[in-house]
N, C-alpha and C positions, 0 to 999 in steps of 0.2 A: 433940391435936397439930396444929400449924399446918404444913401440907404443901403444897408447890408441885409440880404435875406439869407438865413442859415437853414438849410434843408436837411432832413435825414438823408443818410446814404444807403438806406435799405433799397431804394429804387432810384433810378435816374430822374432828372427833372426835365421834361415831363416823363412819367414812367412809360416803359414799352408796353406793359399790359396793365395789371392791377396796381393800384396805388393812389389812394385818395389824397393824402396829405401832399405828396409830391406834385400831384396834378394841380391842386389849388395853389401851391407855391409858384408853379410855372405861370398860371394865369395871372396871378398878382404881379409877379416880376415883369412879365411882358407888358402889362398895362401901365405899370409905373414908368417903364422905359418910354412907352408911347406918349406919356404925359410930359416927358422931358426931364425926368429925374435921373440922377447919376446912380445907377444901381449896380451893386456887386453881389453875385450869387455864389455862396459857398455850397458846393454839392459834389457829387461824383463826377469823374472826368468824362463819362459817357453822356452827360447832360447836354441839352441843346437850348441855348438862350441867346437873346440879343443883348443881355446884360454882360458885364464883365464877369467871366467865370473864373473862380478860384477852385481848381480841381483838388478837392480834399481827400479823394481816394480814387484809385485807377478805374474801378468799375463798381456799379451798384451791387450791393452784397447779395441780394436774393438770386440774381441771375449770374453772378460772377463765379468763376472757378479758378483755383481751388477755393473751397469755402474758408472764410476768414472769421475769427472770433470778432464779433461786432465791437467789443470794447476797444480793440486795437484801432479799428477804423475811426471810431468816434473820438478816441484820444488824438488822432492825427487831425481830424476835422477841427477840434477845439484848439489845437496848436495853431492852425492857420488863422482861426478867428482871433485868437489872442494877439498874434503878431500884428494884426491890422485893426485892432479894436479902436484905436484913437483916430482912425481915418474917416469915421462916419458921424453924421448927425444923429443917427438912430440905427440900432442893430435889431432886426426883427427875427426872432428865433422860433423855430418850429420843432424843437427837440424835447419839449416837455420840461425836464428837470436837470439834465446833465450839466448844463452850462451855468446854472445859478451861482455856485460859489466862485467860479472863475470870473465871470463878468462883473459880479458885485465887488470882488476884491480889486479888480482893475479900475473900478469907478466908471465903467462904460455906461452910456445911455442905451438901454435896451428894453424891449417888450417881448413877451412870450405869448404866442397863441397856443392854447392847449387843445390838441386835436383828439385826445382819447378820453376814456372814462375816468372819472375822478373819485369814484366810491371805493377806493383801494386802501387797505390798511397802511398806516404810516404817513399818508399824504397830509392830513391836518397838521401833524407835528412838523413836517418839512416846510409847509407854507408858513407856519409860525416862526420858523428860523429865518425867513426872508420877508419880513413885513413890508419892506419898501419895493420889492420886485413887482412890477406891474404885469398883469395877465389880461389876456383877451379870451373870452369864451366864444364858442361857435353856436351856442344856443343858450337861452336863459335856463332851461332845465339842467344843462350840464353843470351849472354853478352850484346846485343845491348841496352837494356834499362838502363844499368848501366856502361857506358864506363869509368867512373872515379873510379870504384872500384879497389882495389889493387889485380889485377888478377895474381895469381901465375902460372896458366896454364889451359889448357883444357884437360880433360881426358875422352875419350869415355868409356862407360860401356863395360865390357868384361864378357864372360860366360865360365864356364868349358867346355872343348871340348866334353866330353862324357855325359853331362847332358841330351841333346836332340839329338837323333840320326836322321840322314836324311832318308827320304822316297822318292823314285824316281817314285812311281806309285800312283798318286792321284786318288781319287774316284769320282770326278765330282761335288764337292760342294765348296762354298766359305766360308771363316771363318772370324769372327769378334771376337776379344778378347780384353777386356778392362774394363772400369768402365762405369756403366750406368749413363751417364750424357750428356747433349746436346753437350758439346764441343768435346766429343769423337766420335760422328758421327754415332751412331747406326742407326738412321733413314735414313741417307744418304746411309749407307751400304745396307739397305733393298731396297732402290730405285735402287742402282747400280745393285744388284742381279736381280731385276725385269727386268731392261733394258737388262741385259745379258742373261735372261732366265735360270738362274742357281739357285739351292737351296742355302740357306744361313743358317749356323749354328752360333749361337751367344753364346759365353761364357763371362759372365760379372759379376763383383761385383755390387750388387745393394745397395748402401749406403742408410742410412736413408733419406737423402735429395734427393735421386733419385727414391724413391718409386712411387711418383706421376707421374714422367716422364715415368717410366716403364709402369705403368697402362694405361696412356693416349696415349702414342706414340708407345709402343712396343706390348703390349698384343693384341690389335686389329689386328695387322699384323699376329700374331701367329695363330689366328683363320682362316686366309685365306689359310693356307698351304704354303709350300715351304720355310717357315722361322721357325726355331726350336731354342728354348732357352734351353741350357744345363746347366746353372748355373755356379758356380765357379769350376775351375778344379785344381787338384794338378798336379805337374810336370809329374808324371807317366802317367796321362791322357792327358796332354797337348801335349805330343809328337805325339800321334796318331791324336788328334784333328787338330793340325797344319800340321803335315806331310802328311795327306791324303787330305788336301785341295788343290784345283787348285791354289788358291792365298789367301793371307791375305788381307782383305780390311782395310785400315787405313785412313778413310775420316775425319780427324780431323778438328775442327773449332776453334783452338786456337794455340798459339805459343808453340807447344810441345818442352820441353827442350831436350829430347832425344827420348823416345819411345822404351822402352825395348822390347816390343812385336815384333817390327820389326826384331831385331836380333834373337829373339827366333824363329820366322818363318824361317829366313835364316839358322839357325842351322839345321832345319828340311829339308832344301833344297827347301822351299816354297817361291816363289817370292812374293813381296809386291807391292800392288797398293795403293799409298798414295797421299794425297793432299799436295800441295806445301805450307806447313806451318812450321814454326819453324825449327827444326833440320832435317826435312825430306830430303832435297837435300844433306845434309852431310852424311846421313846414307844409303840411297837408291841410288845405282848407276843406273841411268836411262838406261833401255834397257838391263841391265846385271842382277841385283838382283831384278828387278821389274820395275815399271814405276812411275814417278812423274807426277801427273796430277793436273788440276785446278778445276774440277767440276765433277758432276755425269756423264755427257756425255763423258768426257774425260776418266773417269774410265771404263765405259762400253766399249768404243772403245779400251782401252788398253787390256781388257780381250780378245778381238778378236785376239790379237797378243801375248798372254801370252806364247804360245809355243816357242817363240823366246828366252825366259829365260831358259837356260839349268839348270836343278835342281842341277846337280853336280857342275856346276860353281857357283851357288848360295851358296852352302855349302862351296866351296873352298874360296869364298870371305869372308864368315863369319870367317873361320879359319884364314885367312890372316889379318883381321882387328879387330875382336871383341872377342878375347880370353881373359880369366882372366889374364894370365901371362903378356900380353902386358899392360893391365890396371894396374896391380900391379907394374910393373917396372916403368911405368910413374909416379905413386904416389911416389915410392921410390926416384926417381930423385927430385921430389918436396920436399919431406921430407929433403933430404940431403942438398938441396940448402937453405932451411929455417933454418936448424940447423946451417949450416956454416955461414949464414948471421947473426944469433943471436950471434954467438961466436966472430965475428969480431968487 
């Protein structure tokens, strides 16, 4: 099958540091190539892939200098896609909305995985403008704000089995891994750790719009001790960071579409304590791979029972539910269905 993968250019594929969408695109692309498909990846030029790379922008935007207006880079990305749109059996886009009028006008066969939140003003009206455009959700919960979209399926993210190895002997601290913004819940994680009387290590991307939040809400806590900020981590460092933690804290305050860090922790054998928001009840099996709770008190109480979660079972559930090959096969079924439908 001739398949195009169209990635955001915010980060390289795979990303050097933080970047969930681009990381998933990389895993999917590499697995499709391993299965023998003819894959072309549209991404930033500093990406690394065994597929055919179309360098749509010289360098990923977040780490590139000088800073570029994103609309300029994305216009160039879509120009490259438009030039090649007729070369593929299916174009798989990970840009949310920007490509819809272009690819529909070109009559291209395409499908869009939506990686972000969908409870935003204007999205129902936009979706109604493109009733034939097929979408893939990354959790069932993510779909709720857009029930009338043309849903082609739900595909959970999957990871390579050997990317993060399990650890069965934790070192007595809690971990928080994410983006430094209020909805990700770093402040709540600090309070949970305090209630449980356990040290907390925080690894987080601090975006430009999160700098003030970090200075006002997080830095004062660092000075008190028992809370450590370790910055952004590469995969080789993430394995030890997550694997040695007693648990990953995921006290989100928004409808998380998936939450890749949850399955990264599970890959390390580390249970997850997460708030009942968004996809969490779909990803975390309560009492098995972690605990689904409603507030800080519930999270602290769950930590008292964390030994009930067998770390080998946590890893086994990750392997059963969240491997790359399962994700890839699910997407291939969607591709085949859409291609067959277009031909009929």
